[in-house]
C-alpha positions as CSV (number, residue, x, y, z in Angstrom):
1,M,3.3,7.3,-19.8
2,H,5.0,7.5,-16.4
3,L,3.5,5.1,-13.8
4,K,4.0,4.5,-10.1
5,G,2.8,1.2,-8.5
6,A,2.7,-1.1,-5.5
7,L,2.8,-4.8,-6.2
8,H,2.2,-6.3,-2.7
9,V,-0.9,-4.9,-0.9
10,H,-3.0,-6.6,1.8
11,T,-6.6,-5.7,2.7
12,T,-9.3,-6.9,5.1
13,C,-9.8,-9.7,2.5
14,S,-7.0,-11.4,4.6
15,D,-4.8,-9.9,7.3
16,G,-4.8,-6.2,6.3
17,S,-6.5,-3.5,8.4
18,L,-7.9,-1.5,5.5
19,S,-10.9,-2.4,3.3
20,I,-10.3,-2.5,-0.5
21,K,-11.9,1.0,-0.8
22,E,-9.8,2.4,2.0
23,T,-6.7,0.9,0.5
24,V,-7.5,2.3,-2.9
25,D,-8.2,5.8,-1.4
26,V,-4.8,5.8,0.4
27,Y,-2.8,4.8,-2.7
28,E,-4.7,7.1,-4.9
29,N,-4.0,10.0,-2.5
30,L,-0.3,9.0,-2.5
31,G,-0.2,9.5,-6.3
32,F,0.0,5.8,-7.3
33,D,-1.3,4.7,-10.7
34,F,-1.6,1.0,-10.0
35,I,-1.7,-1.5,-7.1
36,A,-1.8,-5.3,-6.8
37,L,-4.1,-6.7,-4.2
38,T,-2.2,-9.8,-2.9
39,D,-4.0,-11.1,0.1
40,H,-2.9,-14.4,1.6
41,D,-4.2,-17.5,0.0
42,Y,-5.1,-19.3,3.2
43,L,-7.1,-16.3,4.6
44,L,-8.6,-14.9,1.3
45,R,-12.4,-14.9,1.6
46,P,-14.2,-16.1,-1.6
47,D,-15.5,-13.3,-3.8
48,C,-13.8,-10.7,-1.6
49,Y,-12.2,-8.9,-4.6
50,D,-15.7,-8.4,-6.2
51,A,-15.7,-5.1,-4.2
52,V,-13.3,-3.8,-6.9
53,Y,-16.1,-3.6,-9.4
54,D,-18.1,-1.2,-7.2
55,L,-15.2,1.4,-7.0
56,T,-14.8,4.6,-8.9
57,T,-11.0,5.1,-9.2
58,R,-8.3,6.1,-11.6
59,L,-6.1,3.3,-10.2
60,I,-5.4,0.2,-12.2
61,I,-6.2,-2.6,-9.7
62,F,-4.6,-5.9,-10.3
63,K,-6.1,-8.9,-8.5
64,G,-3.5,-11.3,-7.1
65,V,-2.8,-13.7,-4.3
66,E,0.1,-14.2,-1.9
67,L,0.7,-18.0,-2.3
68,T,2.1,-20.0,0.6
69,V,4.6,-22.4,-0.9
70,F,6.1,-25.2,1.1
71,E,9.7,-25.6,0.3
72,K,11.9,-26.6,3.3
73,G,9.5,-24.7,5.4
74,Y,7.4,-22.1,3.7
75,V,7.9,-19.1,1.5
76,H,5.5,-16.6,-0.2
77,V,5.1,-16.0,-3.9
78,N,2.8,-13.3,-5.3
79,R,0.8,-14.3,-8.3
80,I,-0.5,-11.1,-10.0
81,D,-3.0,-11.5,-12.9
82,G,-3.1,-9.1,-15.8
83,E,-5.6,-9.6,-18.7
84,R,-3.4,-12.3,-20.3
85,E,-0.1,-11.9,-18.6
86,I,0.8,-13.3,-15.1
87,L,3.6,-12.1,-12.9
88,H,5.2,-14.2,-10.1
89,I,7.3,-12.5,-7.4
90,F,9.3,-14.3,-4.7
91,N,8.4,-12.3,-1.6
92,H,10.5,-10.9,1.2
93,P,13.5,-13.2,1.2
94,A,15.0,-11.4,4.2
95,D,12.2,-12.7,6.4
96,L,13.5,-16.2,5.8
97,D,16.4,-15.3,8.1
98,L,18.8,-17.3,6.0
99,P,22.2,-16.6,4.4
100,V,21.9,-15.2,0.8
101,Q,23.2,-18.5,-0.7
102,K,20.5,-20.5,1.1
103,V,17.9,-18.1,-0.1
104,I,19.2,-18.5,-3.7
105,E,18.8,-22.3,-3.3
106,R,15.2,-21.8,-2.0
107,I,14.4,-19.5,-4.9
108,A,15.8,-22.1,-7.4
109,S,13.6,-24.8,-5.8
110,V,10.5,-22.7,-5.9
111,A,11.3,-21.7,-9.5
112,K,10.9,-25.4,-10.5
113,R,7.2,-25.1,-9.6
114,F,6.4,-21.4,-10.3
115,P,7.8,-19.2,-13.1
116,I,9.5,-16.7,-10.9
117,D,9.8,-13.3,-12.7
118,A,11.2,-11.2,-9.9
119,V,12.4,-11.2,-6.2
120,E,11.5,-8.6,-3.6
121,I,14.4,-6.6,-2.2
122,T,12.4,-5.2,0.6
123,S,10.9,-6.3,3.9
124,K,7.7,-4.4,4.9
125,G,8.9,-1.7,2.5
126,F,12.4,-1.3,3.9
127,R,15.3,-2.1,1.5
128,T,17.2,-5.3,2.2
129,P,20.4,-4.6,0.2
130,E,21.9,-8.1,0.7
131,F,19.2,-9.4,-1.7
132,D,19.8,-6.6,-4.3
133,T,22.8,-8.6,-5.7
134,Y,23.8,-10.0,-9.1
135,E,23.9,-13.4,-7.4
136,I,20.1,-13.5,-7.5
137,A,19.4,-13.8,-11.2
138,Y,16.0,-12.2,-11.3
139,K,14.6,-8.7,-11.6
140,K,14.6,-7.0,-8.2
141,I,11.3,-5.4,-7.0
142,A,10.7,-2.9,-4.2
143,T,7.3,-3.3,-2.5
144,D,5.8,-2.1,0.7
145,D,3.9,-5.3,1.6
146,S,1.4,-3.0,3.3
147,H,-1.0,-4.4,5.9
148,S,-2.0,-1.1,7.4
149,R,-2.2,2.6,6.6
150,S,1.3,3.2,8.0
151,G,2.8,0.6,5.7
152,C,1.4,2.1,2.5
153,G,3.8,3.9,0.2
154,R,7.1,2.9,1.8
155,A,8.5,1.3,-1.4
156,W,7.3,1.1,-5.0
157,I,8.3,0.8,-8.6
158,E,8.0,3.4,-11.4
159,M,8.1,2.9,-15.1
160,D,7.4,4.4,-18.4
161,C,4.9,2.3,-20.3
162,M,1.3,2.1,-21.6
163,R,-1.4,2.3,-19.0
164,D,-2.8,-1.2,-19.0
165,K,-2.2,-4.3,-17.0
166,D,-0.4,-6.5,-19.5
167,S,1.9,-3.6,-20.6
168,I,2.9,-3.1,-16.9
169,I,3.6,-6.8,-16.4
170,K,5.6,-7.1,-19.6
171,A,7.7,-4.0,-18.6
172,I,8.4,-5.6,-15.2
173,K,9.4,-8.9,-16.8
174,K,11.8,-7.1,-19.1
175,G,13.2,-5.0,-16.2
176,R,11.9,-1.7,-17.5
177,F,11.2,-0.1,-14.2
178,W,13.1,1.4,-11.2
179,N,12.7,0.9,-7.5
180,C,11.8,3.8,-5.2
181,Y,11.7,4.3,-1.4
182,A,10.0,6.8,0.9
183,G,12.3,9.0,2.9
C-alpha cells in the first residue's frame, strides 16, 4: 500500500498553533496517511495526547516527543513510538549552524545515548542538501517540523508498506521510503 507521512509535527500540546484535531484535519485534507505528533518534551502537557482517542480519522497517528538532548549545547531527537517499534530521528542539523563535520561528531555523540535511526535533511520543511550526504551514515528523512498551518505539508516521506505503525517504522529503518517536497 502506498503511504504518505509526516514525522515531525507540533500542536498546542507544546509550541504549535493548531490543536491535535486541527492538525489532523489539515494533514488529512493534504492527503497524508500518517503523522507523528512530536511536541517538545519540556513543554508537553501531561495527558495532552489523550485527545487522539476522541478523534474520528483515517490517519495513523503516532505519539512521540521531541527530546532535548544536551550534547555540547543542545540538539533535538524525535522519539516516535509504534506498537512495539521505536524510531529515533536526529532533528534539523542545519539549525545547529555548524560545519557538516562538526554535526557528524555531534550525531555520533548523541548516538551513544540514543539509537539514532535517521537524520532530518530539512529545516522547517525546506531541504538542506549539505546534510543529504553519504558522510552522514544514517537514513535521511524529509520532515516539515510544522508548528502552524503554513508549515504543514512542506516536506514528507512516501513508502509502499503495510498500513500499521510497526510496518511503517520498520520500512523507515530499512530505508524503504523516499523524500518529497512541496513546490
